[in-house]
CHARMM-style PDB file with segment names, atoms N, HN, CA, C and O in Angstrom:
ATOM      1  N   MET     1     -30.732  -5.662  -4.179  1.00  0.00      PROA
ATOM      2  CA  MET     1     -30.050  -4.890  -3.684  1.00  0.00      PROA
ATOM      3  C   MET     1     -29.266  -5.146  -4.512  1.00  0.00      PROA
ATOM      4  O   MET     1     -29.012  -6.223  -5.053  1.00  0.00      PROA
ATOM      5  N   ILE     2     -28.516  -3.386  -4.754  1.00  0.00      PROA
ATOM      6  HN  ILE     2     -28.722  -2.512  -4.315  1.00  0.00      PROA
ATOM      7  CA  ILE     2     -26.629  -3.313  -5.181  1.00  0.00      PROA
ATOM      8  C   ILE     2     -26.022  -3.154  -4.630  1.00  0.00      PROA
ATOM      9  O   ILE     2     -26.195  -2.231  -3.834  1.00  0.00      PROA
ATOM     10  N   GLU     3     -24.619  -4.046  -4.594  1.00  0.00      PROA
ATOM     11  HN  GLU     3     -24.479  -4.796  -5.241  1.00  0.00      PROA
ATOM     12  CA  GLU     3     -23.922  -3.649  -4.225  1.00  0.00      PROA
ATOM     13  C   GLU     3     -22.804  -2.524  -4.397  1.00  0.00      PROA
ATOM     14  O   GLU     3     -23.098  -1.806  -5.353  1.00  0.00      PROA
ATOM     15  N   LYS     4     -21.730  -2.177  -3.834  1.00  0.00      PROA
ATOM     16  HN  LYS     4     -21.491  -2.760  -3.058  1.00  0.00      PROA
ATOM     17  CA  LYS     4     -21.099  -1.267  -4.036  1.00  0.00      PROA
ATOM     18  C   LYS     4     -20.147  -1.893  -4.160  1.00  0.00      PROA
ATOM     19  O   LYS     4     -20.026  -2.863  -3.411  1.00  0.00      PROA
ATOM     20  N   ALA     5     -18.977  -1.578  -5.246  1.00  0.00      PROA
ATOM     21  HN  ALA     5     -19.076  -0.791  -5.854  1.00  0.00      PROA
ATOM     22  CA  ALA     5     -17.679  -2.096  -5.352  1.00  0.00      PROA
ATOM     23  C   ALA     5     -16.956  -1.855  -4.506  1.00  0.00      PROA
ATOM     24  O   ALA     5     -16.883  -0.643  -4.303  1.00  0.00      PROA
ATOM     25  N   PRO     6     -16.156  -2.641  -3.675  1.00  0.00      PROA
ATOM     26  CA  PRO     6     -15.148  -1.905  -3.155  1.00  0.00      PROA
ATOM     27  C   PRO     6     -14.234  -0.857  -3.608  1.00  0.00      PROA
ATOM     28  O   PRO     6     -13.532  -0.563  -4.575  1.00  0.00      PROA
ATOM     29  N   GLU     7     -14.671  -0.311  -2.120  1.00  0.00      PROA
ATOM     30  HN  GLU     7     -15.241  -0.550  -1.334  1.00  0.00      PROA
ATOM     31  CA  GLU     7     -13.308   1.181  -2.842  1.00  0.00      PROA
ATOM     32  C   GLU     7     -11.781   0.717  -2.628  1.00  0.00      PROA
ATOM     33  O   GLU     7     -11.408  -0.155  -1.844  1.00  0.00      PROA
ATOM     34  N   ILE     8     -10.808   1.642  -3.670  1.00  0.00      PROA
ATOM     35  HN  ILE     8     -11.111   2.350  -4.307  1.00  0.00      PROA
ATOM     36  CA  ILE     8      -9.711   0.540  -4.095  1.00  0.00      PROA
ATOM     37  C   ILE     8      -8.174   1.825  -4.053  1.00  0.00      PROA
ATOM     38  O   ILE     8      -7.604   2.315  -5.028  1.00  0.00      PROA
ATOM     39  N   ILE     9      -7.929   2.014  -2.818  1.00  0.00      PROA
ATOM     40  HN  ILE     9      -8.393   1.616  -2.026  1.00  0.00      PROA
ATOM     41  CA  ILE     9      -6.475   2.784  -2.682  1.00  0.00      PROA
ATOM     42  C   ILE     9      -5.447   2.972  -3.064  1.00  0.00      PROA
ATOM     43  O   ILE     9      -4.658   2.208  -2.507  1.00  0.00      PROA
ATOM     44  N   THR    10      -4.783   3.886  -4.053  1.00  0.00      PROA
ATOM     45  HN  THR    10      -5.424   4.507  -4.506  1.00  0.00      PROA
ATOM     46  CA  THR    10      -3.470   3.811  -5.185  1.00  0.00      PROA
ATOM     47  C   THR    10      -2.202   4.436  -4.153  1.00  0.00      PROA
ATOM     48  O   THR    10      -1.957   5.034  -3.105  1.00  0.00      PROA
ATOM     49  N   LEU    11      -1.818   3.991  -4.971  1.00  0.00      PROA
ATOM     50  HN  LEU    11      -2.017   3.506  -5.823  1.00  0.00      PROA
ATOM     51  CA  LEU    11       0.101   5.038  -3.729  1.00  0.00      PROA
ATOM     52  C   LEU    11      -0.502   6.281  -4.338  1.00  0.00      PROA
ATOM     53  O   LEU    11      -1.065   7.131  -3.648  1.00  0.00      PROA
ATOM     54  N   LYS    12      -0.392   6.352  -5.420  1.00  0.00      PROA
ATOM     55  HN  LYS    12       0.066   5.661  -5.980  1.00  0.00      PROA
ATOM     56  CA  LYS    12      -0.996   7.686  -5.424  1.00  0.00      PROA
ATOM     57  C   LYS    12      -1.988   8.776  -4.444  1.00  0.00      PROA
ATOM     58  O   LYS    12      -1.910  10.003  -4.384  1.00  0.00      PROA
ATOM     59  N   ALA    13      -2.266   8.500  -4.230  1.00  0.00      PROA
ATOM     60  HN  ALA    13      -2.329   7.503  -4.279  1.00  0.00      PROA
ATOM     61  CA  ALA    13      -3.792   8.493  -3.901  1.00  0.00      PROA
ATOM     62  C   ALA    13      -3.262   8.361  -1.974  1.00  0.00      PROA
ATOM     63  O   ALA    13      -3.320   9.203  -1.078  1.00  0.00      PROA
ATOM     64  N   LEU    14      -2.903   7.295  -1.976  1.00  0.00      PROA
ATOM     65  HN  LEU    14      -2.855   6.611  -2.704  1.00  0.00      PROA
ATOM     66  CA  LEU    14      -1.749   7.366  -0.631  1.00  0.00      PROA
ATOM     67  C   LEU    14      -0.655   8.471  -0.051  1.00  0.00      PROA
ATOM     68  O   LEU    14      -0.528   8.752   1.141  1.00  0.00      PROA
ATOM     69  N   CYS    15       0.042   8.989  -1.055  1.00  0.00      PROA
ATOM     70  HN  CYS    15      -0.061   8.761  -2.023  1.00  0.00      PROA
ATOM     71  CA  CYS    15       0.838   9.688  -0.835  1.00  0.00      PROA
ATOM     72  C   CYS    15       0.157  11.195  -0.872  1.00  0.00      PROA
ATOM     73  O   CYS    15       0.388  12.224  -0.236  1.00  0.00      PROA
ATOM     74  N   ALA    16      -0.600  10.920  -1.704  1.00  0.00      PROA
ATOM     75  HN  ALA    16      -0.788  10.084  -2.221  1.00  0.00      PROA
ATOM     76  CA  ALA    16      -1.170  12.921  -1.588  1.00  0.00      PROA
ATOM     77  C   ALA    16      -1.804  12.761  -0.308  1.00  0.00      PROA
ATOM     78  O   ALA    16      -1.593  13.578   0.588  1.00  0.00      PROA
ATOM     79  N   GLU    17      -2.551  11.792  -0.153  1.00  0.00      PROA
ATOM     80  HN  GLU    17      -2.722  11.128  -0.880  1.00  0.00      PROA
ATOM     81  CA  GLU    17      -3.194  12.491   1.506  1.00  0.00      PROA
ATOM     82  C   GLU    17      -2.479  12.190   2.841  1.00  0.00      PROA
ATOM     83  O   GLU    17      -3.004  12.345   3.944  1.00  0.00      PROA
ATOM     84  N   LEU    18      -1.444  11.822   2.660  1.00  0.00      PROA
ATOM     85  HN  LEU    18      -1.018  11.696   1.765  1.00  0.00      PROA
ATOM     86  CA  LEU    18       0.137  11.906   3.787  1.00  0.00      PROA
ATOM     87  C   LEU    18       1.341  12.462   3.294  1.00  0.00      PROA
ATOM     88  O   LEU    18       2.468  12.224   3.729  1.00  0.00      PROA
ATOM     89  N   LYS    19       1.036  13.224   2.350  1.00  0.00      PROA
ATOM     90  HN  LYS    19       0.121  13.418   1.997  1.00  0.00      PROA
ATOM     91  CA  LYS    19       2.118  14.569   1.817  1.00  0.00      PROA
ATOM     92  C   LYS    19       3.895  13.894   1.808  1.00  0.00      PROA
ATOM     93  O   LYS    19       4.897  14.283   2.408  1.00  0.00      PROA
ATOM     94  N   ILE    20       3.697  12.867   0.941  1.00  0.00      PROA
ATOM     95  HN  ILE    20       2.883  12.551   0.454  1.00  0.00      PROA
ATOM     96  CA  ILE    20       4.811  12.259   0.833  1.00  0.00      PROA
ATOM     97  C   ILE    20       5.126  12.016  -0.607  1.00  0.00      PROA
ATOM     98  O   ILE    20       4.399  12.059  -1.600  1.00  0.00      PROA
ATOM     99  N   ASP    21       6.807  11.663  -0.417  1.00  0.00      PROA
ATOM    100  HN  ASP    21       7.396  11.629   0.389  1.00  0.00      PROA
ATOM    101  CA  ASP    21       6.776  11.689  -2.990  1.00  0.00      PROA
ATOM    102  C   ASP    21       6.779  10.585  -2.865  1.00  0.00      PROA
ATOM    103  O   ASP    21       7.398   9.947  -2.013  1.00  0.00      PROA
ATOM    104  N   ALA    22       5.803  10.022  -4.033  1.00  0.00      PROA
ATOM    105  HN  ALA    22       5.300  10.540  -4.725  1.00  0.00      PROA
ATOM    106  CA  ALA    22       5.394   8.672  -4.986  1.00  0.00      PROA
ATOM    107  C   ALA    22       6.558   7.825  -4.937  1.00  0.00      PROA
ATOM    108  O   ALA    22       6.621   6.652  -4.568  1.00  0.00      PROA
ATOM    109  N   LYS    23       7.838   8.886  -5.531  1.00  0.00      PROA
ATOM    110  HN  LYS    23       7.787   9.839  -5.830  1.00  0.00      PROA
ATOM    111  CA  LYS    23       8.689   7.575  -5.450  1.00  0.00      PROA
ATOM    112  C   LYS    23       9.672   7.157  -4.581  1.00  0.00      PROA
ATOM    113  O   LYS    23      10.235   6.073  -4.734  1.00  0.00      PROA
ATOM    114  N   GLU    24       9.894   7.808  -3.811  1.00  0.00      PROA
ATOM    115  HN  GLU    24       9.437   8.689  -3.686  1.00  0.00      PROA
ATOM    116  CA  GLU    24      10.001   7.218  -2.429  1.00  0.00      PROA
ATOM    117  C   GLU    24       9.530   6.048  -1.544  1.00  0.00      PROA
ATOM    118  O   GLU    24      10.085   5.015  -1.171  1.00  0.00      PROA
ATOM    119  N   ALA    25       8.270   6.593  -1.335  1.00  0.00      PROA
ATOM    120  HN  ALA    25       7.819   7.432  -1.638  1.00  0.00      PROA
ATOM    121  CA  ALA    25       7.505   5.929  -1.141  1.00  0.00      PROA
ATOM    122  C   ALA    25       7.604   4.896  -1.943  1.00  0.00      PROA
ATOM    123  O   ALA    25       7.755   3.934  -1.190  1.00  0.00      PROA
ATOM    124  N   GLY    26       7.609   4.435  -3.314  1.00  0.00      PROA
ATOM    125  HN  GLY    26       7.487   5.216  -3.926  1.00  0.00      PROA
ATOM    126  CA  GLY    26       7.722   3.240  -4.520  1.00  0.00      PROA
ATOM    127  C   GLY    26       8.884   2.761  -3.982  1.00  0.00      PROA
ATOM    128  O   GLY    26       9.162   1.625  -4.366  1.00  0.00      PROA
ATOM    129  N   GLU    27       9.763   3.334  -3.103  1.00  0.00      PROA
ATOM    130  HN  GLU    27       9.537   4.257  -2.791  1.00  0.00      PROA
ATOM    131  CA  GLU    27      11.689   2.654  -2.795  1.00  0.00      PROA
ATOM    132  C   GLU    27      11.140   1.913  -1.503  1.00  0.00      PROA
ATOM    133  O   GLU    27      11.821   0.951  -1.146  1.00  0.00      PROA
ATOM    134  N   SER    28      10.129   2.180  -0.822  1.00  0.00      PROA
ATOM    135  HN  SER    28       9.576   2.961  -1.112  1.00  0.00      PROA
ATOM    136  CA  SER    28      10.165   2.384   0.602  1.00  0.00      PROA
ATOM    137  C   SER    28       9.494   0.601   0.684  1.00  0.00      PROA
ATOM    138  O   SER    28      10.166  -0.381   0.995  1.00  0.00      PROA
ATOM    139  N   LEU    29       8.402   0.604   0.404  1.00  0.00      PROA
ATOM    140  HN  LEU    29       7.856   1.403   0.151  1.00  0.00      PROA
ATOM    141  CA  LEU    29       8.035  -0.256   0.007  1.00  0.00      PROA
ATOM    142  C   LEU    29       8.434  -1.800  -1.088  1.00  0.00      PROA
ATOM    143  O   LEU    29       8.238  -2.987  -0.824  1.00  0.00      PROA
ATOM    144  N   ARG    30       9.072  -1.135  -2.397  1.00  0.00      PROA
ATOM    145  HN  ARG    30       9.231  -0.171  -2.611  1.00  0.00      PROA
ATOM    146  CA  ARG    30      10.020  -2.079  -2.366  1.00  0.00      PROA
ATOM    147  C   ARG    30      10.683  -2.736  -1.616  1.00  0.00      PROA
ATOM    148  O   ARG    30      10.493  -3.950  -1.547  1.00  0.00      PROA
ATOM    149  N   ASP    31      11.662  -2.091  -0.835  1.00  0.00      PROA
ATOM    150  HN  ASP    31      11.817  -1.105  -0.891  1.00  0.00      PROA
ATOM    151  CA  ASP    31      12.498  -2.367   0.627  1.00  0.00      PROA
ATOM    152  C   ASP    31      11.130  -3.541   1.760  1.00  0.00      PROA
ATOM    153  O   ASP    31      11.555  -4.658   2.056  1.00  0.00      PROA
ATOM    154  N   ALA    32      10.239  -3.315   2.065  1.00  0.00      PROA
ATOM    155  HN  ALA    32       9.893  -2.407   1.824  1.00  0.00      PROA
ATOM    156  CA  ALA    32       9.430  -3.538   2.755  1.00  0.00      PROA
ATOM    157  C   ALA    32       8.913  -5.208   1.564  1.00  0.00      PROA
ATOM    158  O   ALA    32       9.098  -6.021   2.470  1.00  0.00      PROA
ATOM    159  N   VAL    33       8.715  -5.606   1.027  1.00  0.00      PROA
ATOM    160  HN  VAL    33       8.565  -4.946   0.291  1.00  0.00      PROA
ATOM    161  CA  VAL    33       8.527  -6.448   0.279  1.00  0.00      PROA
ATOM    162  C   VAL    33       9.093  -7.774   0.457  1.00  0.00      PROA
ATOM    163  O   VAL    33       8.594  -8.899   0.433  1.00  0.00      PROA
ATOM    164  N   ARG    34      10.972  -7.078   0.752  1.00  0.00      PROA
ATOM    165  HN  ARG    34      11.378  -6.164   0.771  1.00  0.00      PROA
ATOM    166  CA  ARG    34      11.447  -8.284   0.568  1.00  0.00      PROA
ATOM    167  C   ARG    34      11.819  -8.901   2.087  1.00  0.00      PROA
ATOM    168  O   ARG    34      12.650  -9.766   2.362  1.00  0.00      PROA
ATOM    169  N   ASP    35      10.706  -7.984   3.184  1.00  0.00      PROA
ATOM    170  HN  ASP    35      10.030  -7.281   2.960  1.00  0.00      PROA
ATOM    171  CA  ASP    35      11.248  -8.218   4.720  1.00  0.00      PROA
ATOM    172  C   ASP    35      10.103  -8.819   5.010  1.00  0.00      PROA
ATOM    173  O   ASP    35       9.734  -8.321   6.074  1.00  0.00      PROA
ATOM    174  N   PRO    36       8.814 -10.150   4.419  1.00  0.00      PROA
ATOM    175  CA  PRO    36       8.041 -11.482   4.591  1.00  0.00      PROA
ATOM    176  C   PRO    36       7.115 -11.094   6.112  1.00  0.00      PROA
ATOM    177  O   PRO    36       5.961 -10.734   6.347  1.00  0.00      PROA
ATOM    178  N   LYS    37       8.578 -11.456   7.095  1.00  0.00      PROA
ATOM    179  HN  LYS    37       9.515 -11.748   6.904  1.00  0.00      PROA
ATOM    180  CA  LYS    37       8.480 -11.734   8.612  1.00  0.00      PROA
ATOM    181  C   LYS    37       7.555 -10.117   8.905  1.00  0.00      PROA
ATOM    182  O   LYS    37       6.443  -9.991   9.419  1.00  0.00      PROA
ATOM    183  N   LYS    38       8.521  -8.981   8.347  1.00  0.00      PROA
ATOM    184  HN  LYS    38       9.424  -9.083   7.929  1.00  0.00      PROA
ATOM    185  CA  LYS    38       8.003  -8.572   9.173  1.00  0.00      PROA
ATOM    186  C   LYS    38       6.336  -7.269   8.558  1.00  0.00      PROA
ATOM    187  O   LYS    38       5.485  -6.668   9.214  1.00  0.00      PROA
ATOM    188  N   TYR    39       6.542  -7.350   7.459  1.00  0.00      PROA
ATOM    189  HN  TYR    39       7.234  -7.838   6.926  1.00  0.00      PROA
ATOM    190  CA  TYR    39       5.584  -6.836   6.212  1.00  0.00      PROA
ATOM    191  C   TYR    39       4.479  -7.785   6.270  1.00  0.00      PROA
ATOM    192  O   TYR    39       3.542  -7.241   5.687  1.00  0.00      PROA
ATOM    193  N   PRO    40       4.118  -8.967   6.697  1.00  0.00      PROA
ATOM    194  CA  PRO    40       3.311 -10.393   5.970  1.00  0.00      PROA
ATOM    195  C   PRO    40       1.901  -9.347   5.107  1.00  0.00      PROA
ATOM    196  O   PRO    40       1.594  -9.928   4.066  1.00  0.00      PROA
ATOM    197  N   GLU    41       1.443  -8.636   5.217  1.00  0.00      PROA
ATOM    198  HN  GLU    41       1.692  -8.165   6.063  1.00  0.00      PROA
ATOM    199  CA  GLU    41       0.399  -8.006   4.464  1.00  0.00      PROA
ATOM    200  C   GLU    41       0.542  -7.756   2.834  1.00  0.00      PROA
ATOM    201  O   GLU    41      -0.225  -8.009   1.905  1.00  0.00      PROA
ATOM    202  N   LEU    42       2.002  -7.084   2.895  1.00  0.00      PROA
ATOM    203  HN  LEU    42       2.625  -6.879   3.649  1.00  0.00      PROA
ATOM    204  CA  LEU    42       2.663  -5.963   1.996  1.00  0.00      PROA
ATOM    205  C   LEU    42       2.801  -6.548   1.120  1.00  0.00      PROA
ATOM    206  O   LEU    42       2.399  -6.251  -0.004  1.00  0.00      PROA
ATOM    207  N   VAL    43       3.827  -8.198   1.653  1.00  0.00      PROA
ATOM    208  HN  VAL    43       4.154  -8.439   2.567  1.00  0.00      PROA
ATOM    209  CA  VAL    43       3.651  -9.143   0.868  1.00  0.00      PROA
ATOM    210  C   VAL    43       3.049 -10.010  -0.325  1.00  0.00      PROA
ATOM    211  O   VAL    43       3.226 -10.186  -1.530  1.00  0.00      PROA
ATOM    212  N   LYS    44       2.078 -10.532   0.912  1.00  0.00      PROA
ATOM    213  HN  LYS    44       1.934 -10.389   1.891  1.00  0.00      PROA
ATOM    214  CA  LYS    44       0.476 -10.555   0.322  1.00  0.00      PROA
ATOM    215  C   LYS    44      -0.529 -10.113  -0.838  1.00  0.00      PROA
ATOM    216  O   LYS    44      -1.577 -10.516  -1.343  1.00  0.00      PROA
ATOM    217  N   SER    45       0.408  -9.020  -0.984  1.00  0.00      PROA
ATOM    218  HN  SER    45       1.260  -8.692  -0.573  1.00  0.00      PROA
ATOM    219  CA  SER    45      -0.804  -8.196  -1.790  1.00  0.00      PROA
ATOM    220  C   SER    45       0.246  -7.610  -2.966  1.00  0.00      PROA
ATOM    221  O   SER    45      -0.032  -6.870  -3.909  1.00  0.00      PROA
ATOM    222  N   HSD    46       1.365  -8.109  -2.647  1.00  0.00      PROA
ATOM    223  HN  HSD    46       1.591  -8.711  -1.881  1.00  0.00      PROA
ATOM    224  CA  HSD    46       2.082  -7.324  -3.902  1.00  0.00      PROA
ATOM    225  C   HSD    46       2.827  -8.492  -5.227  1.00  0.00      PROA
ATOM    226  O   HSD    46       3.635  -9.420  -5.190  1.00  0.00      PROA
ATOM    227  N   LYS    47       1.877  -7.686  -6.504  1.00  0.00      PROA
ATOM    228  HN  LYS    47       1.221  -6.933  -6.534  1.00  0.00      PROA
ATOM    229  CA  LYS    47       1.820  -8.034  -7.567  1.00  0.00      PROA
ATOM    230  C   LYS    47       2.896  -7.783  -8.931  1.00  0.00      PROA
ATOM    231  O   LYS    47       2.606  -6.707  -9.455  1.00  0.00      PROA
ATOM    232  N   PRO    48       3.508  -8.150  -9.311  1.00  0.00      PROA
ATOM    233  CA  PRO    48       4.461  -7.627  -9.372  1.00  0.00      PROA
ATOM    234  C   PRO    48       4.476  -6.834 -11.297  1.00  0.00      PROA
ATOM    235  O   PRO    48       4.022  -7.270 -12.355  1.00  0.00      PROA
ATOM    236  N   ARG    49       5.102  -5.771 -11.002  1.00  0.00      PROA
ATOM    237  HN  ARG    49       5.470  -5.417 -10.143  1.00  0.00      PROA
ATOM    238  CA  ARG    49       4.533  -5.373 -12.359  1.00  0.00      PROA
ATOM    239  C   ARG    49       3.384  -4.549 -12.642  1.00  0.00      PROA
ATOM    240  O   ARG    49       3.189  -3.707 -13.518  1.00  0.00      PROA
ATOM    241  N   ALA    50       2.461  -5.111 -11.424  1.00  0.00      PROA
ATOM    242  HN  ALA    50       2.620  -5.795 -10.712  1.00  0.00      PROA
ATOM    243  CA  ALA    50       1.474  -4.112 -11.136  1.00  0.00      PROA
ATOM    244  C   ALA    50       1.478  -2.591 -10.202  1.00  0.00      PROA
ATOM    245  O   ALA    50       2.475  -2.322  -9.531  1.00  0.00      PROA
ATOM    246  N   PRO    51       0.353  -1.706 -10.231  1.00  0.00      PROA
ATOM    247  CA  PRO    51       0.077  -0.629  -9.579  1.00  0.00      PROA
ATOM    248  C   PRO    51       0.200  -1.581  -8.388  1.00  0.00      PROA
ATOM    249  O   PRO    51       0.075  -2.805  -8.390  1.00  0.00      PROA
ATOM    250  N   ARG    52       0.534  -0.566  -7.132  1.00  0.00      PROA
ATOM    251  HN  ARG    52       0.635   0.429  -7.131  1.00  0.00      PROA
ATOM    252  CA  ARG    52       0.723  -0.513  -5.947  1.00  0.00      PROA
ATOM    253  C   ARG    52      -1.517   0.316  -6.368  1.00  0.00      PROA
ATOM    254  O   ARG    52      -2.138   1.196  -6.964  1.00  0.00      PROA
ATOM    255  N   GLN    53      -1.680  -0.952  -5.418  1.00  0.00      PROA
ATOM    256  HN  GLN    53      -1.175  -1.666  -4.934  1.00  0.00      PROA
ATOM    257  CA  GLN    53      -3.584  -0.647  -4.811  1.00  0.00      PROA
ATOM    258  C   GLN    53      -3.331  -1.381  -4.073  1.00  0.00      PROA
ATOM    259  O   GLN    53      -2.459  -2.245  -3.995  1.00  0.00      PROA
ATOM    260  N   TRP    54      -4.510  -0.903  -3.156  1.00  0.00      PROA
ATOM    261  HN  TRP    54      -5.219  -0.201  -3.218  1.00  0.00      PROA
ATOM    262  CA  TRP    54      -5.428  -1.712  -1.086  1.00  0.00      PROA
ATOM    263  C   TRP    54      -6.147  -1.747  -1.322  1.00  0.00      PROA
ATOM    264  O   TRP    54      -6.122  -1.204  -2.427  1.00  0.00      PROA
ATOM    265  N   LEU    55      -7.908  -2.295  -0.953  1.00  0.00      PROA
ATOM    266  HN  LEU    55      -7.928  -2.735  -0.055  1.00  0.00      PROA
ATOM    267  CA  LEU    55      -8.631  -2.415  -1.079  1.00  0.00      PROA
ATOM    268  C   LEU    55      -8.513  -1.719   0.653  1.00  0.00      PROA
ATOM    269  O   LEU    55      -7.781  -2.053   1.584  1.00  0.00      PROA
ATOM    270  N   LYS    56      -9.629  -0.591   0.546  1.00  0.00      PROA
ATOM    271  HN  LYS    56     -10.224  -0.321  -0.210  1.00  0.00      PROA
ATOM    272  CA  LYS    56      -9.768   0.221   1.380  1.00  0.00      PROA
ATOM    273  C   LYS    56     -10.797   0.037   3.126  1.00  0.00      PROA
ATOM    274  O   LYS    56     -11.956  -0.245   3.433  1.00  0.00      PROA
ATOM    275  N   GLY    57      -9.456   0.415   3.896  1.00  0.00      PROA
ATOM    276  HN  GLY    57      -8.515   0.645   3.648  1.00  0.00      PROA
ATOM    277  CA  GLY    57      -9.809  -0.594   5.070  1.00  0.00      PROA
ATOM    278  C   GLY    57      -8.712  -2.380   5.907  1.00  0.00      PROA
ATOM    279  O   GLY    57      -8.492  -2.909   6.996  1.00  0.00      PROA
ATOM    280  N   SER    58      -8.303  -2.629   3.975  1.00  0.00      PROA
ATOM    281  HN  SER    58      -8.481  -2.200   3.090  1.00  0.00      PROA
ATOM    282  CA  SER    58      -7.867  -3.796   4.095  1.00  0.00      PROA
ATOM    283  C   SER    58      -6.535  -4.084   5.135  1.00  0.00      PROA
ATOM    284  O   SER    58      -5.658  -3.233   4.991  1.00  0.00      PROA
ATOM    285  N   PRO    59      -6.276  -4.974   6.000  1.00  0.00      PROA
ATOM    286  CA  PRO    59      -4.718  -5.295   6.173  1.00  0.00      PROA
ATOM    287  C   PRO    59      -3.445  -4.438   5.533  1.00  0.00      PROA
ATOM    288  O   PRO    59      -2.961  -3.626   6.322  1.00  0.00      PROA
ATOM    289  N   GLY    60      -2.841  -4.499   4.235  1.00  0.00      PROA
ATOM    290  HN  GLY    60      -3.233  -5.159   3.594  1.00  0.00      PROA
ATOM    291  CA  GLY    60      -2.206  -4.726   3.390  1.00  0.00      PROA
ATOM    292  C   GLY    60      -2.118  -3.232   3.558  1.00  0.00      PROA
ATOM    293  O   GLY    60      -1.068  -2.693   3.908  1.00  0.00      PROA
ATOM    294  N   GLU    61      -3.407  -2.456   3.265  1.00  0.00      PROA
ATOM    295  HN  GLU    61      -4.260  -2.894   2.981  1.00  0.00      PROA
ATOM    296  CA  GLU    61      -3.845  -0.467   3.209  1.00  0.00      PROA
ATOM    297  C   GLU    61      -2.693  -0.305   4.796  1.00  0.00      PROA
ATOM    298  O   GLU    61      -1.817   0.545   4.955  1.00  0.00      PROA
ATOM    299  N   LYS    62      -3.112  -1.473   5.816  1.00  0.00      PROA
ATOM    300  HN  LYS    62      -3.824  -2.163   5.686  1.00  0.00      PROA
ATOM    301  CA  LYS    62      -2.665  -0.131   6.979  1.00  0.00      PROA
ATOM    302  C   LYS    62      -2.063  -0.720   7.796  1.00  0.00      PROA
ATOM    303  O   LYS    62      -2.194  -0.715   9.020  1.00  0.00      PROA
ATOM    304  N   GLU    63      -0.834  -1.677   6.652  1.00  0.00      PROA
ATOM    305  HN  GLU    63      -0.727  -1.681   5.658  1.00  0.00      PROA
ATOM    306  CA  GLU    63       0.617  -1.932   6.844  1.00  0.00      PROA
ATOM    307  C   GLU    63       1.289  -1.186   6.159  1.00  0.00      PROA
ATOM    308  O   GLU    63       2.259  -0.598   6.636  1.00  0.00      PROA
ATOM    309  N   ALA    64       0.824  -1.022   4.590  1.00  0.00      PROA
ATOM    310  HN  ALA    64       0.036  -1.500   4.202  1.00  0.00      PROA
ATOM    311  CA  ALA    64       2.015   0.690   4.019  1.00  0.00      PROA
ATOM    312  C   ALA    64       1.000   1.639   4.399  1.00  0.00      PROA
ATOM    313  O   ALA    64       0.394   1.705   3.329  1.00  0.00      PROA
ATOM    314  N   ARG    65       0.593   2.162   4.922  1.00  0.00      PROA
ATOM    315  HN  ARG    65       1.084   2.108   5.791  1.00  0.00      PROA
ATOM    316  CA  ARG    65      -0.143   3.091   6.239  1.00  0.00      PROA
ATOM    317  C   ARG    65       1.132   3.371   7.236  1.00  0.00      PROA
ATOM    318  O   ARG    65       1.816   4.322   7.613  1.00  0.00      PROA
ATOM    319  N   GLY    66       1.045   2.188   7.396  1.00  0.00      PROA
ATOM    320  HN  GLY    66       0.489   1.415   7.089  1.00  0.00      PROA
ATOM    321  CA  GLY    66       1.857   2.699   8.449  1.00  0.00      PROA
ATOM    322  C   GLY    66       3.274   2.673   8.411  1.00  0.00      PROA
ATOM    323  O   GLY    66       4.067   3.259   9.148  1.00  0.00      PROA
ATOM    324  N   LEU    67       3.522   1.792   7.295  1.00  0.00      PROA
ATOM    325  HN  LEU    67       2.877   1.316   6.696  1.00  0.00      PROA
ATOM    326  CA  LEU    67       5.120   2.113   6.834  1.00  0.00      PROA
ATOM    327  C   LEU    67       5.395   3.448   6.619  1.00  0.00      PROA
ATOM    328  O   LEU    67       6.379   3.854   7.237  1.00  0.00      PROA
ATOM    329  N   LEU    68       4.895   4.149   6.015  1.00  0.00      PROA
ATOM    330  HN  LEU    68       4.096   3.819   5.513  1.00  0.00      PROA
ATOM    331  CA  LEU    68       4.818   5.145   5.261  1.00  0.00      PROA
ATOM    332  C   LEU    68       4.154   6.278   5.731  1.00  0.00      PROA
ATOM    333  O   LEU    68       3.998   7.262   5.007  1.00  0.00      PROA
ATOM    334  N   ALA    69       3.764   6.228   6.841  1.00  0.00      PROA
ATOM    335  HN  ALA    69       3.891   5.429   7.429  1.00  0.00      PROA
ATOM    336  CA  ALA    69       3.998   7.110   7.870  1.00  0.00      PROA
ATOM    337  C   ALA    69       5.251   7.366   8.816  1.00  0.00      PROA
ATOM    338  O   ALA    69       5.537   8.507   9.177  1.00  0.00      PROA
ATOM    339  N   ILE    70       5.750   6.604   9.076  1.00  0.00      PROA
ATOM    340  HN  ILE    70       5.517   5.676   8.783  1.00  0.00      PROA
ATOM    341  CA  ILE    70       7.257   6.545   9.759  1.00  0.00      PROA
ATOM    342  C   ILE    70       8.234   6.723   8.184  1.00  0.00      PROA
ATOM    343  O   ILE    70       8.655   7.846   8.462  1.00  0.00      PROA
ATOM    344  N   ALA    71       8.569   6.568   7.447  1.00  0.00      PROA
ATOM    345  HN  ALA    71       8.227   5.656   7.221  1.00  0.00      PROA
ATOM    346  CA  ALA    71       9.248   6.812   6.569  1.00  0.00      PROA
ATOM    347  C   ALA    71      10.087   8.481   6.243  1.00  0.00      PROA
ATOM    348  OT1 ALA    71      10.805   8.629   5.254  1.00  0.00      PROA
TER     349      ALA     71
END
């Protein structure tokens, strides 16, 4: 039985889907990472100098989607 690789969603793909500017989204995510009480999953998934990406359906992706939808 072959296991399917987990789907990854990038910031660029998320921005295209939500029709928002990637630069502004990046700024919002940077601000959110500084608030671990409000956005704990984004803080956990954040790795400095790494592309912003999440496993599809993960708590981190849901938090990012929620943040960017209101931004």
